[in-house]
Structure formats: structure tokens, C-alpha cells
C-alpha positions in Angstrom: 2.9 11.1 -15.7 2.5 7.3 -15.5 2.3 5.7 -12.2 3.6 2.0 -12.7 2.8 -0.8 -10.2 5.5 -3.4 -9.6 6.2 -5.9 -6.9 10.1 -4.4 -7.2 11.5 -1.9 -4.8 14.5 0.7 -5.2 16.4 0.3 -1.7 17.6 3.9 -2.1 14.2 5.0 -2.2 13.5 3.2 1.3 16.6 4.4 2.7 16.2 8.1 2.0 12.6 8.3 3.4 11.2 8.2 6.9 11.2 5.9 9.8 7.8 4.0 8.2 9.4 3.2 5.2 12.6 2.0 6.7 10.4 -0.6 8.5 8.8 -2.0 5.3 12.9 -2.4 3.9 13.5 -4.4 7.3 10.4 -6.4 6.8 11.5 -7.4 3.5 14.7 -8.2 4.5 13.9 -10.3 7.5 10.3 -11.6 6.4 10.1 -11.9 2.8 7.4 -14.4 3.0 5.2 -12.6 5.7 3.9 -9.4 4.5 2.9 -8.8 0.7 4.1 -5.3 -1.1 3.3 -3.4 -4.2 5.4 -0.3 -5.1 4.5 2.5 -7.1 6.9 4.0 -9.7 7.0 7.4 -11.7 10.1 7.9 -14.2 11.6 4.9 -12.6 11.8 6.7 -9.0 9.9 4.6 -6.2 7.4 7.0 -5.0 5.0 4.9 -2.7 4.4 1.4 -1.0 1.3 -0.5 0.4 2.1 -3.1 2.4 -0.7 -5.8 3.1 -1.8 -9.3 4.6 -3.9 -12.0 3.3 -5.7 -13.5 6.2 -8.0 -16.4 4.6 -9.6 -17.6 7.8 -11.3 -14.5 8.0 -11.7 -13.9 4.1 -9.9 -10.6 4.5 -7.2 -8.4 2.9 -5.6 -6.4 5.6 -4.0 -2.8 4.2 -0.9 -2.6 7.0 0.9 0.4 5.4 0.0 3.0 2.5 2.7 5.1 2.0 3.3 7.9 -0.7 6.3 10.2 -0.3 5.2 13.8 0.2 6.3 15.4 -2.9 4.2 12.9 -4.6 0.8 13.1 -2.7 -2.5 14.3 -4.5 -1.2 12.8 -7.9 -3.2 9.5 -7.8 -0.4 7.2 -6.5 -2.4 6.2 -3.1 -5.3 5.4 -4.9 -3.8 3.2 -7.7 -2.2 1.2 -5.0 -5.3 0.6 -3.1 -7.0 -0.3 -6.4 -4.4 -2.9 -7.0 -5.0 -4.8 -3.5 -9.0 -4.1 -3.8 -8.9 -6.1 -6.8 -6.7 -8.8 -5.5 -9.5 -9.0 -2.5 -12.1 -9.0 -4.8 -10.7 -12.0 -6.9 -10.5 -13.9 -3.7 -14.1 -12.8 -2.7 -12.5 -11.2 0.4 -13.1 -7.9 2.1 -10.6 -5.0 2.5 -9.9 -4.1 6.2 -7.5 -1.0 7.4 -7.5 1.5 10.3 -7.6 4.9 9.2 -5.2 7.3 10.8 -6.2 10.8 11.0 -7.5 12.4 7.9 -6.9 9.2 5.9 -10.5 8.0 6.3 -11.9 10.5 3.8 -9.3 9.2 1.0 -10.3 5.5 1.7 -14.1 6.4 1.5 -13.2 7.8 -2.0 -11.8 5.1 -3.2 -14.6 2.8 -2.2 -13.7 1.3 1.6 -16.6 1.7 3.8 -16.6 1.5 7.5 -19.1 0.4 10.0 -20.9 3.3 11.8 
């Protein structure tokens, strides 16, 4: 199984997933220059998305949404999407910021995000 990270998205995928991904689809349609996105594909099917913002004044890359289709979780998709934006932040010498929800904190710590105590 190969996970491909791309800037392209499959609208069919976005319409068949839950409300969170519908919001991403609307953002792309109505504000294409606002948020930035990467999509994960497996065998030509879009299975995940990461939405982020670059805040140059704060030297920060803020992760707004990380979503992986349920049937593709625990396969490295989320890790690969996070590593992609972490490399972008590192090239700019920016920090990565996000708000973990529920048990996601453990995932983010495993990929290298540290949180203030």
C-alpha cells in the first residue's frame, strides 16, 4: 500500500464523507487562497486531508483540520500528512500549532508535536 500526498482532491470523496470534510470542500470552493491543503491517496482514492494556515507574523503553521477516513486509520495516513506540514514549517523555521481533541494528543506527540505543560 502506497500513500501519495497531493494538492489535488477528489470531490466525490469529499461529498461522501462526514460533515467535517464537507466543510473543507466548501472552503476550497469559496476561499481557495485562504487555507492550504494536502490530500492523501491510496490506490487513487482520496482517504485523508490536512488543512492548515500559515501565520507569518507569529512564525507559526497552524493545523486546522486533520481527517482520515475511518477505514484508513492506523495505516500511517495521518502521520504522513502531519510530517508533510511539519517539513513545510521547518523550512520556514516556524513552529507547528494545533488544538488536540480527545485522544488525538497521543497521536500528535508520537509524530513529534510537543505541548506546553
